[in-house]
MITI-758818 format. One record per residue (C-alpha): x, y, z; residue number from 1. Coordinates in steps of 0.2 Angstrom, whole numbers, plus 5000, padded with zeros to 4 digits. Last residue first. Example, Ala and Ser with C-alpha at 12.3 -4.5 7.8 and 13.67 -1.06 7.14 Angstrom:
// residues 2
+------+------+------+-----+
!    x !    y !    z !  nr !
+------+------+------+-----+
! 5068 ! 4995 ! 5036 !   2 !
! 5062 ! 4978 ! 5039 !   1 !
+------+------+------+-----+
END
This chain:
// residues 271
+------+------+------+-----+
!    x !    y !    z !  nr !
+------+------+------+-----+
! 5853 ! 5340 ! 5612 ! 271 !
! 5855 ! 5354 ! 5600 ! 270 !
! 5840 ! 5363 ! 5599 ! 269 !
! 5846 ! 5363 ! 5620 ! 268 !
! 5860 ! 5374 ! 5610 ! 267 !
! 5850 ! 5387 ! 5600 ! 266 !
! 5840 ! 5389 ! 5615 ! 265 !
! 5854 ! 5393 ! 5626 ! 264 !
! 5862 ! 5404 ! 5612 ! 263 !
! 5847 ! 5415 ! 5615 ! 262 !
! 5848 ! 5418 ! 5633 ! 261 !
! 5867 ! 5425 ! 5630 ! 260 !
! 5861 ! 5435 ! 5618 ! 259 !
! 5846 ! 5441 ! 5629 ! 258 !
! 5858 ! 5442 ! 5644 ! 257 !
! 5870 ! 5455 ! 5634 ! 256 !
! 5856 ! 5464 ! 5623 ! 255 !
! 5851 ! 5468 ! 5641 ! 254 !
! 5834 ! 5477 ! 5639 ! 253 !
! 5832 ! 5487 ! 5660 ! 252 !
! 5824 ! 5484 ! 5673 ! 251 !
! 5813 ! 5469 ! 5671 ! 250 !
! 5798 ! 5470 ! 5683 ! 249 !
! 5788 ! 5454 ! 5679 ! 248 !
! 5774 ! 5464 ! 5674 ! 247 !
! 5786 ! 5478 ! 5667 ! 246 !
! 5793 ! 5466 ! 5654 ! 245 !
! 5775 ! 5459 ! 5650 ! 244 !
! 5767 ! 5476 ! 5646 ! 243 !
! 5783 ! 5474 ! 5632 ! 242 !
! 5779 ! 5460 ! 5626 ! 241 !
! 5762 ! 5463 ! 5628 ! 240 !
! 5761 ! 5477 ! 5615 ! 239 !
! 5752 ! 5466 ! 5601 ! 238 !
! 5742 ! 5456 ! 5609 ! 237 !
! 5732 ! 5469 ! 5619 ! 236 !
! 5724 ! 5475 ! 5600 ! 235 !
! 5716 ! 5459 ! 5599 ! 234 !
! 5712 ! 5459 ! 5618 ! 233 !
! 5701 ! 5475 ! 5614 ! 232 !
! 5694 ! 5472 ! 5596 ! 231 !
! 5686 ! 5455 ! 5606 ! 230 !
! 5678 ! 5465 ! 5622 ! 229 !
! 5670 ! 5475 ! 5613 ! 228 !
! 5665 ! 5463 ! 5601 ! 227 !
! 5657 ! 5451 ! 5614 ! 226 !
! 5648 ! 5466 ! 5619 ! 225 !
! 5639 ! 5467 ! 5603 ! 224 !
! 5639 ! 5449 ! 5601 ! 223 !
! 5626 ! 5451 ! 5617 ! 222 !
! 5612 ! 5457 ! 5608 ! 221 !
! 5598 ! 5444 ! 5615 ! 220 !
! 5593 ! 5436 ! 5598 ! 219 !
! 5611 ! 5428 ! 5599 ! 218 !
! 5606 ! 5418 ! 5613 ! 217 !
! 5595 ! 5408 ! 5604 ! 216 !
! 5608 ! 5393 ! 5601 ! 215 !
! 5625 ! 5398 ! 5603 ! 214 !
! 5634 ! 5410 ! 5603 ! 213 !
! 5652 ! 5410 ! 5612 ! 212 !
! 5659 ! 5396 ! 5603 ! 211 !
! 5658 ! 5401 ! 5584 ! 210 !
! 5664 ! 5419 ! 5591 ! 209 !
! 5679 ! 5413 ! 5597 ! 208 !
! 5681 ! 5401 ! 5583 ! 207 !
! 5678 ! 5416 ! 5569 ! 206 !
! 5692 ! 5424 ! 5578 ! 205 !
! 5708 ! 5410 ! 5578 ! 204 !
! 5721 ! 5413 ! 5589 ! 203 !
! 5736 ! 5411 ! 5584 ! 202 !
! 5744 ! 5429 ! 5591 ! 201 !
! 5738 ! 5420 ! 5608 ! 200 !
! 5749 ! 5406 ! 5608 ! 199 !
! 5763 ! 5419 ! 5601 ! 198 !
! 5762 ! 5427 ! 5619 ! 197 !
! 5762 ! 5408 ! 5627 ! 196 !
! 5779 ! 5406 ! 5618 ! 195 !
! 5781 ! 5424 ! 5623 ! 194 !
! 5779 ! 5420 ! 5642 ! 193 !
! 5796 ! 5405 ! 5640 ! 192 !
! 5806 ! 5421 ! 5634 ! 191 !
! 5798 ! 5434 ! 5649 ! 190 !
! 5802 ! 5419 ! 5662 ! 189 !
! 5823 ! 5420 ! 5656 ! 188 !
! 5822 ! 5434 ! 5655 ! 187 !
! 5816 ! 5436 ! 5674 ! 186 !
! 5831 ! 5424 ! 5678 ! 185 !
! 5843 ! 5434 ! 5672 ! 184 !
! 5840 ! 5449 ! 5682 ! 183 !
! 5838 ! 5438 ! 5696 ! 182 !
! 5823 ! 5434 ! 5703 ! 181 !
! 5817 ! 5438 ! 5722 ! 180 !
! 5798 ! 5441 ! 5714 ! 179 !
! 5797 ! 5436 ! 5698 ! 178 !
! 5782 ! 5420 ! 5700 ! 177 !
! 5773 ! 5429 ! 5714 ! 176 !
! 5771 ! 5446 ! 5703 ! 175 !
! 5768 ! 5436 ! 5688 ! 174 !
! 5753 ! 5429 ! 5698 ! 173 !
! 5745 ! 5444 ! 5705 ! 172 !
! 5747 ! 5451 ! 5685 ! 171 !
! 5750 ! 5467 ! 5686 ! 170 !
! 5739 ! 5477 ! 5674 ! 169 !
! 5749 ! 5487 ! 5659 ! 168 !
! 5738 ! 5500 ! 5652 ! 167 !
! 5744 ! 5496 ! 5633 ! 166 !
! 5727 ! 5489 ! 5627 ! 165 !
! 5718 ! 5502 ! 5637 ! 164 !
! 5706 ! 5500 ! 5652 ! 163 !
! 5693 ! 5510 ! 5660 ! 162 !
! 5684 ! 5499 ! 5653 ! 161 !
! 5688 ! 5484 ! 5664 ! 160 !
! 5692 ! 5468 ! 5654 ! 159 !
! 5694 ! 5456 ! 5671 ! 158 !
! 5685 ! 5460 ! 5687 ! 157 !
! 5671 ! 5447 ! 5680 ! 156 !
! 5682 ! 5434 ! 5679 ! 155 !
! 5675 ! 5421 ! 5692 ! 154 !
! 5682 ! 5403 ! 5693 ! 153 !
! 5702 ! 5397 ! 5688 ! 152 !
! 5702 ! 5376 ! 5695 ! 151 !
! 5719 ! 5368 ! 5703 ! 150 !
! 5723 ! 5352 ! 5702 ! 149 !
! 5738 ! 5349 ! 5711 ! 148 !
! 5734 ! 5332 ! 5718 ! 147 !
! 5719 ! 5339 ! 5725 ! 146 !
! 5706 ! 5355 ! 5721 ! 145 !
! 5714 ! 5370 ! 5723 ! 144 !
! 5702 ! 5384 ! 5717 ! 143 !
! 5710 ! 5400 ! 5710 ! 142 !
! 5699 ! 5413 ! 5712 ! 141 !
! 5697 ! 5419 ! 5729 ! 140 !
! 5718 ! 5418 ! 5731 ! 139 !
! 5724 ! 5426 ! 5721 ! 138 !
! 5716 ! 5429 ! 5702 ! 137 !
! 5710 ! 5448 ! 5700 ! 136 !
! 5723 ! 5458 ! 5694 ! 135 !
! 5712 ! 5453 ! 5677 ! 134 !
! 5716 ! 5462 ! 5660 ! 133 !
! 5711 ! 5449 ! 5648 ! 132 !
! 5733 ! 5450 ! 5642 ! 131 !
! 5738 ! 5447 ! 5660 ! 130 !
! 5726 ! 5435 ! 5667 ! 129 !
! 5733 ! 5427 ! 5654 ! 128 !
! 5751 ! 5428 ! 5655 ! 127 !
! 5748 ! 5422 ! 5671 ! 126 !
! 5737 ! 5407 ! 5667 ! 125 !
! 5754 ! 5402 ! 5656 ! 124 !
! 5762 ! 5406 ! 5671 ! 123 !
! 5754 ! 5396 ! 5684 ! 122 !
! 5751 ! 5380 ! 5672 ! 121 !
! 5766 ! 5370 ! 5680 ! 120 !
! 5762 ! 5372 ! 5699 ! 119 !
! 5776 ! 5374 ! 5709 ! 118 !
! 5777 ! 5392 ! 5706 ! 117 !
! 5757 ! 5392 ! 5714 ! 116 !
! 5762 ! 5382 ! 5728 ! 115 !
! 5776 ! 5390 ! 5735 ! 114 !
! 5768 ! 5403 ! 5735 ! 113 !
! 5751 ! 5401 ! 5743 ! 112 !
! 5758 ! 5392 ! 5758 ! 111 !
! 5758 ! 5408 ! 5765 ! 110 !
! 5741 ! 5407 ! 5767 ! 109 !
! 5723 ! 5408 ! 5759 ! 108 !
! 5723 ! 5394 ! 5746 ! 107 !
! 5706 ! 5393 ! 5742 ! 106 !
! 5697 ! 5375 ! 5742 ! 105 !
! 5687 ! 5363 ! 5734 ! 104 !
! 5679 ! 5347 ! 5737 ! 103 !
! 5679 ! 5335 ! 5720 ! 102 !
! 5663 ! 5336 ! 5709 ! 101 !
! 5670 ! 5351 ! 5702 ! 100 !
! 5657 ! 5364 ! 5697 !  99 !
! 5652 ! 5368 ! 5681 !  98 !
! 5652 ! 5386 ! 5677 !  97 !
! 5633 ! 5396 ! 5674 !  96 !
! 5631 ! 5413 ! 5667 !  95 !
! 5613 ! 5416 ! 5668 !  94 !
! 5598 ! 5424 ! 5656 !  93 !
! 5581 ! 5429 ! 5664 !  92 !
! 5584 ! 5439 ! 5646 !  91 !
! 5580 ! 5454 ! 5656 !  90 !
! 5596 ! 5456 ! 5665 !  89 !
! 5605 ! 5450 ! 5682 !  88 !
! 5585 ! 5441 ! 5687 !  87 !
! 5578 ! 5443 ! 5708 !  86 !
! 5564 ! 5435 ! 5714 !  85 !
! 5571 ! 5438 ! 5733 !  84 !
! 5577 ! 5419 ! 5731 !  83 !
! 5578 ! 5414 ! 5713 !  82 !
! 5563 ! 5400 ! 5707 !  81 !
! 5552 ! 5413 ! 5702 !  80 !
! 5567 ! 5423 ! 5691 !  79 !
! 5565 ! 5407 ! 5680 !  78 !
! 5580 ! 5405 ! 5677 !  77 !
! 5589 ! 5399 ! 5658 !  76 !
! 5608 ! 5395 ! 5661 !  75 !
! 5620 ! 5403 ! 5647 !  74 !
! 5633 ! 5388 ! 5651 !  73 !
! 5654 ! 5388 ! 5654 !  72 !
! 5662 ! 5371 ! 5658 !  71 !
! 5677 ! 5371 ! 5669 !  70 !
! 5692 ! 5379 ! 5671 !  69 !
! 5711 ! 5373 ! 5668 !  68 !
! 5720 ! 5381 ! 5654 !  67 !
! 5722 ! 5374 ! 5636 !  66 !
! 5721 ! 5391 ! 5628 !  65 !
! 5705 ! 5385 ! 5620 !  64 !
! 5701 ! 5382 ! 5636 !  63 !
! 5705 ! 5400 ! 5644 !  62 !
! 5699 ! 5408 ! 5628 !  61 !
! 5681 ! 5400 ! 5630 !  60 !
! 5680 ! 5405 ! 5649 !  59 !
! 5684 ! 5422 ! 5647 !  58 !
! 5674 ! 5423 ! 5633 !  57 !
! 5659 ! 5417 ! 5644 !  56 !
! 5665 ! 5430 ! 5661 !  55 !
! 5666 ! 5440 ! 5649 !  54 !
! 5648 ! 5441 ! 5639 !  53 !
! 5639 ! 5438 ! 5655 !  52 !
! 5646 ! 5455 ! 5663 !  51 !
! 5642 ! 5465 ! 5647 !  50 !
! 5623 ! 5454 ! 5649 !  49 !
! 5623 ! 5459 ! 5664 !  48 !
! 5623 ! 5448 ! 5679 !  47 !
! 5613 ! 5433 ! 5687 !  46 !
! 5628 ! 5422 ! 5690 !  45 !
! 5626 ! 5403 ! 5695 !  44 !
! 5639 ! 5389 ! 5700 !  43 !
! 5635 ! 5370 ! 5692 !  42 !
! 5630 ! 5354 ! 5698 !  41 !
! 5626 ! 5346 ! 5683 !  40 !
! 5612 ! 5336 ! 5678 !  39 !
! 5610 ! 5328 ! 5660 !  38 !
! 5594 ! 5332 ! 5650 !  37 !
! 5605 ! 5333 ! 5630 !  36 !
! 5601 ! 5352 ! 5632 !  35 !
! 5609 ! 5355 ! 5645 !  34 !
! 5602 ! 5354 ! 5662 !  33 !
! 5605 ! 5366 ! 5677 !  32 !
! 5607 ! 5359 ! 5700 !  31 !
! 5611 ! 5375 ! 5710 !  30 !
! 5623 ! 5384 ! 5718 !  29 !
! 5620 ! 5405 ! 5719 !  28 !
! 5630 ! 5418 ! 5712 !  27 !
! 5622 ! 5438 ! 5715 !  26 !
! 5628 ! 5443 ! 5729 !  25 !
! 5641 ! 5457 ! 5724 !  24 !
! 5653 ! 5454 ! 5736 !  23 !
! 5650 ! 5435 ! 5741 !  22 !
! 5642 ! 5422 ! 5751 !  21 !
! 5634 ! 5409 ! 5739 !  20 !
! 5615 ! 5406 ! 5738 !  19 !
! 5608 ! 5393 ! 5736 !  18 !
! 5595 ! 5392 ! 5719 !  17 !
! 5583 ! 5378 ! 5724 !  16 !
! 5576 ! 5373 ! 5709 !  15 !
! 5584 ! 5368 ! 5694 !  14 !
! 5592 ! 5379 ! 5682 !  13 !
! 5591 ! 5377 ! 5663 !  12 !
! 5606 ! 5375 ! 5651 !  11 !
! 5615 ! 5381 ! 5634 !  10 !
! 5633 ! 5376 ! 5631 !   9 !
! 5649 ! 5385 ! 5630 !   8 !
! 5659 ! 5378 ! 5618 !   7 !
! 5677 ! 5376 ! 5624 !   6 !
! 5672 ! 5356 ! 5617 !   5 !
! 5694 ! 5353 ! 5623 !   4 !
! 5703 ! 5353 ! 5641 !   3 !
! 5721 ! 5350 ! 5637 !   2 !
! 5728 ! 5351 ! 5655 !   1 !
+------+------+------+-----+
END
C-alpha cells in the first residue's frame, strides 16, 4: 500500500472531546479542522512534547515506507474544551491521528496468527517494529478495517530511552511469522527482511526532518527530541542484520543454507 505525503499537518480540535479508555487516560475522539478548514475525525493524545515527537516520527517513517498508517497531525487543543481541563504540555499541543471512516476492530482471539500470516505487509511491519523498538503491536495496536486492510496505531511504547541501538526488541509480528518454521524458512524470511532494511538505509533524513517540523511547531523546541530519536534509529540500522537473526530465532549462520538461498535468488532473476 503506497502512501504519499508523509508530512505532518496542523489542525485545531473542535469540542466535544470524548475520552477513550486507555492505560494512560490521555486519548480522546474528536473532530478537527485542518489548515484548509476541512473537518476530519481523529484520535487525539495529550502528551509531553517528547512523546508527541515519538508518535509523529514513527507515523512519518511508516508512511515513507508505505506502511498503513493514517495521516498524523499536530493539533492545537484549548484546555477549556478538554474534560477536566487537562493538557499534555505548555503549548496546548496534542498528537492527532486520523480515524478510519469504516468500523475497525482488534483481532484478539486465536485467529490473529492466521490473519497476520496472510497479511502482505506483515514482514515489513515486523521489521519496522523491531527497528523502532516497538514490542507492543499485538493485539491492540493493529486495527482491522475491511477486506484485509489493517491500520497501525499507537507508538507510545516505541523508542524507549532505556534501549540501546544494538538491543533486541523481539517484534511480536516477527515472532509470529517465525513460529514453527524450519531453519531454511527462517533464512528465507531474513533474506526478505534485509530487503526492507535496505529501504531503511535509503531514507533521506533531511526529508524526514522537513516532514516532522511544520508550521509554528519549531518554536516549541520539539526538534531536540526528534534528533535524539533519529540518532538512535540511524545507529540501529547498522545492527539490524544481527538483530533480525536473533529476533527470528535463527540458531546459527549456516553457510550451506545461505548459499542455497543465494542460488535460488539467482535462478529467480534469470526467470
